[in-house]
C-alpha positions in Angstrom: 37.2 -26.5 15.5 35.9 -23.0 17.1 39.6 -21.8 18.2 40.7 -20.3 21.3 43.9 -20.8 21.3 47.6 -20.0 18.9 50.4 -21.4 19.8 54.3 -20.7 19.7 56.8 -23.6 18.4 58.7 -23.9 21.0 61.3 -26.6 19.3 60.5 -29.1 16.5 58.1 -28.7 13.9 55.2 -27.8 12.4 53.1 -27.9 9.3 50.4 -26.3 8.5 47.4 -28.4 6.3 44.4 -28.2 4.4 42.2 -30.5 5.4 42.8 -32.3 1.8 46.6 -33.2 3.9 48.0 -30.5 1.0 51.1 -28.2 3.1 50.1 -24.2 3.1 53.3 -23.8 5.5 56.0 -25.2 7.2 57.5 -23.4 11.0 60.1 -24.9 13.0 61.1 -22.9 16.6 59.8 -19.2 17.6 56.8 -19.8 14.7 53.5 -18.4 15.9 50.9 -19.6 14.4 47.4 -20.5 14.8 46.7 -16.4 15.7 44.4 -15.3 12.6 42.3 -17.8 14.4 42.7 -17.4 17.8 42.2 -13.8 17.5 38.9 -13.6 15.7 37.6 -16.1 17.7 36.7 -18.0 14.5 36.9 -21.3 13.0 39.6 -22.6 12.4 40.2 -23.4 8.2 42.8 -25.2 8.3 45.3 -28.4 10.8 48.0 -27.7 12.4 50.1 -30.6 12.5 53.3 -31.6 14.2 56.3 -33.1 11.7 58.7 -33.4 14.5 59.0 -33.8 18.3 58.0 -30.3 19.2 57.3 -28.4 22.9 54.1 -25.6 21.9 53.2 -22.8 23.8 49.6 -22.4 24.1 48.1 -19.0 24.5 45.3 -19.2 25.3 42.2 -16.4 24.9 41.1 -16.7 29.2 45.1 -16.9 30.2 45.7 -13.5 27.2 42.5 -11.8 29.2 44.5 -12.2 32.7 47.6 -10.6 31.2 45.5 -7.6 30.3 43.9 -6.9 33.0 47.4 -7.9 35.3 50.2 -6.3 32.8 48.9 -4.0 30.3 52.3 -3.6 29.1 53.2 -6.6 28.7 49.4 -7.8 27.0 50.5 -4.3 24.3 54.0 -5.9 23.2 52.1 -9.1 22.3 49.9 -8.0 20.4 52.2 -6.3 18.6 54.1 -8.6 18.3 51.3 -11.0 16.5 50.4 -7.5 14.4 54.3 -7.3 13.2 54.1 -11.9 12.1 49.9 -10.6 10.6 51.7 -8.2 8.3 54.2 -10.0 7.6 51.9 -13.2 6.6 50.3 -10.3 4.6 52.7 -9.2 2.6 54.0 -12.3 1.7 50.7 -13.8 0.0 50.7 -10.6 -1.4 53.8 -11.3 -2.9 52.9 -14.9 -3.7 50.0 -13.6 -5.6 51.0 -10.4 -7.6 54.3 -13.1 -8.8 51.1 -15.6 -9.5 48.7 -13.3 -11.8 52.0 -11.4 -13.4 51.5 -13.2 -17.2 47.2 -12.9 -17.0 
């Protein structure tokens, strides 16, 4: 599906799963998920599955455009935080790849 929203886990737990069902990641309270496809407006590459009753905040692109227009300072803080999240995930992925290729 085309991603028009990202999610912030307010309570509970979610997993990111490949289409075949393999678990790629687990997230709990305070985590943001679905942000890559949301920011790039591209189809999702995995499924978000609730594994324990969860409450999530849905961030739509339409809502974010309104925040940009009405509250640019808040919008810039949101974008900065999303950048930090993406940078940390890229760092972790790079580290995992490095660890998995050290014996080759």
